[in-house]
ROKE-263480 format. One record per residue (C-alpha): residue in three letters; x, y, z negated. Coordinates in steps of 0.001 Angstrom, whole numbers, padded with zeros to 6 digits, always signed. Each point is the difference from the previous one (the first is absolute). Example, Ala and Ser with C-alpha at 12.3 -4.5 7.8 and 13.67 -1.06 7.14 Angstrom:
Ala+012300-004500-007800/Ser+001370+003440+000660/
***
This chain:
Unk-065132-068016-189551/Unk-001568+004068+000155/Unk-002029-000007+002917/Unk-000815+003702-000688/Unk+003002+001004+002249/Unk-001956-001844+002755/Unk-003400+001952-000160/Unk+001055+002843+002173/Unk+002257-002367+002434/Unk-000068+000294+003767/Unk+000798-002572+002742/Unk+003064+001961+000194/Unk+000794-000130-003688/Unk-000507-003666-000152/Unk+001959-000603+002780/Unk+002927+002006-001535/Unk-000176-001592-003468/Unk+002754-002589-001089/Unk-001961-002231-002323/Unk-002746-000343+003104/Unk+002625-000617+002406/Unk+001733-002907-002269/Unk-003431-001290-000193/Unk-000521+000254+003655/Unk+003208-001890+000830/Unk+000038-002530-002730/Unk-003657-000912+000112/Unk+000265-002071-003342/Unk-002190-001204-002207/Unk+001819+001942-003214/Unk-000943+003384+001761/Unk-003456-000868+001845/Unk-002054+000491-003296/Unk+001211+003458-000627/Unk-000996+001077+003366/Unk-003636-001666-000422/Unk-000064+001388-003528/Unk+000486+003242+001878/Unk-002754-000082+002431/Unk-002341-001553-002780/Unk+000915+003396-001629/Unk-000373+002128+002710/Unk-002062-001576+002348/Unk-000053+003052+002408/Unk+003749-000636+000594/Unk-000911-003321+001495/Unk-000257+001084+003907/Unk+002923+002336-000524/Unk+002294-002652-001505/Unk-001013-002452+002739/Unk+000737+003050+002822/Unk+003402+000490-001906/Unk+000879-003697+000578/Unk-000836+000317+003507/Unk+002308+002670+000423/Unk+002935-001505-001699/Unk-000605-003144+002053/Unk+000325+002239+003229/Unk+003101+001405-001527/Unk+001537-003096-000851/Unk-000604-001524+003391/Unk+001739+003407+001599/Unk+002913-001095-002557/Unk-000685+003531-002073/Unk+000548-000708-003715/Unk+000231+002337-003023/Unk+003430+000834-001017/Unk-000990-001470-003566/Unk-000134-003416+001109/
***
């Protein structure tokens, strides 16, 4: 996976990213290593990723999902 595309991602960017949403929704073992690798490659994104997950959890609780799901 090319992590460079995520280098400048913000919370909003992650919350709109289809791959990130799929990982979030599926929470499967197949996808998890990819995001663990991203955090290892770009450790400065860890907090942003956690914030994005929190935002996505709030959206799900409100019944709001992106069109691509």
